[in-house]
N, C-alpha and C positions, 0 to 999 in steps of 0.2 A: 267191793260191795259193802254197804253199811251194815253194822251189827244190828241184830233184831232189837226192837224196843224193849225196855226193861220192865214193862208191866204198868207203868203209869198210863191211865186210860182217860183220855178226854176226847175220844173219837167224835162224840156228838156235840162238842163245844162249838159255839159260835157259827154253826152252819158252814164250817170250813171243810175243804176236801181232806180226806184222810192223809193224803200225801203231804199236804202242807202242814198238818198237825204233826206228822212224823218229823219233818224238818225242824219245826219249832222245838219238839221234844229233844231232838239230837243236839240242839243248841242250848239246852239246859232248862227250857220251860217245861215243868212237869206238873203244874197245877192249872186248873181252869182259870183261876183268878189272875195268874201270870199272863196267860194268853189274852184275856179280856183287857188287862191293863196295857198290853202292847198295842192292841187294836183300837182301844178307846182311851188315848192319853188325856191327861187333864187339859182343860181349856188353856190356850196360850194367853199370856198377859196382853193387855192392850198395847198396840204398836207404839203409842205415844209414851209409854213407860220407858221403852228402850231408845226411842228416837223422838225426843221432845220437840225438835224442830222439823218434824215430818211435814206438817202443814205448809211450812215455808217452802220446803223442797218440792212438794207436790204442786204448789201454786206456780213455781218457776218452771216446772216441767210442763204444766198445762200451757203456759205462755209460749214456751218453745215449740210445742206441737201446733198451737193455733197459728203461730207466725212462720212456721216452716223453717225453723232455725237448725243449724248444724248441732248435733249432739255427739260427743265423743263417748265411746264405750270401751272401757279397758277390760278385756276378757281374760280368760286363762286357757292354758293349753291342754288341760285334762278333759275327759269326756263331758263332765257336767259343766265345765267352764265354756267349752265350745257350744254345747247345746243351749245353755242359758244366754250366751251372747247372740246366737242365731235367733232365738225366740224374741229377745229384747229388740234386736234390729227390726225384725218383722212387725212387731207390735208398734214400735215407734213410727215406722214408715206409714202404717195404716192410720195412725193418729195425726199424721201430717208433718212430723219432724223429718229431718234429714240426718239420720244416724250414720256415723262412721265408726268402724270397730277396729281395734288392734288386739291381736293375740300375741303375747310374747313368745319368743323362742326360748325353750328351756335351756339350751346350750349357750345362747348369746346373752339373753336377758336375765336368766335366773328366775326366781319366784317373786310374784307380786308386782305391784305398780312400781315403776322406776322412772328415772329422769329421761332415759332414751325413749320410752314409750310416750311420755308426755310430749316430748319434742316432736315425735312423728305425728301426733294428733293435733298439735298446735297450728 
């Protein structure tokens, strides 16, 4: 059973359930401004700042969807990798593309994109 809270009191903060506030407090957030900063992070920078050729990639993806081309998706074997791969396959199918996905085997393929995966998708 968790220890009782240490007296920091932000029960009315941000319209959150008391139970969630208790979890946040046990994880070290003890002030209202810390909880608000977690729930309302700074605006993300524009995508083009990190991906200057994003427009080119999106244009190519749109062409692939319109023309029903095959698209290879290299996923990952962890929970978020499998989930994002499944979502991406579903969305691309609805947009007209023909996606094929590969999920590496942790034991056989290791971590990340590798030559064997590319060969399977080629």
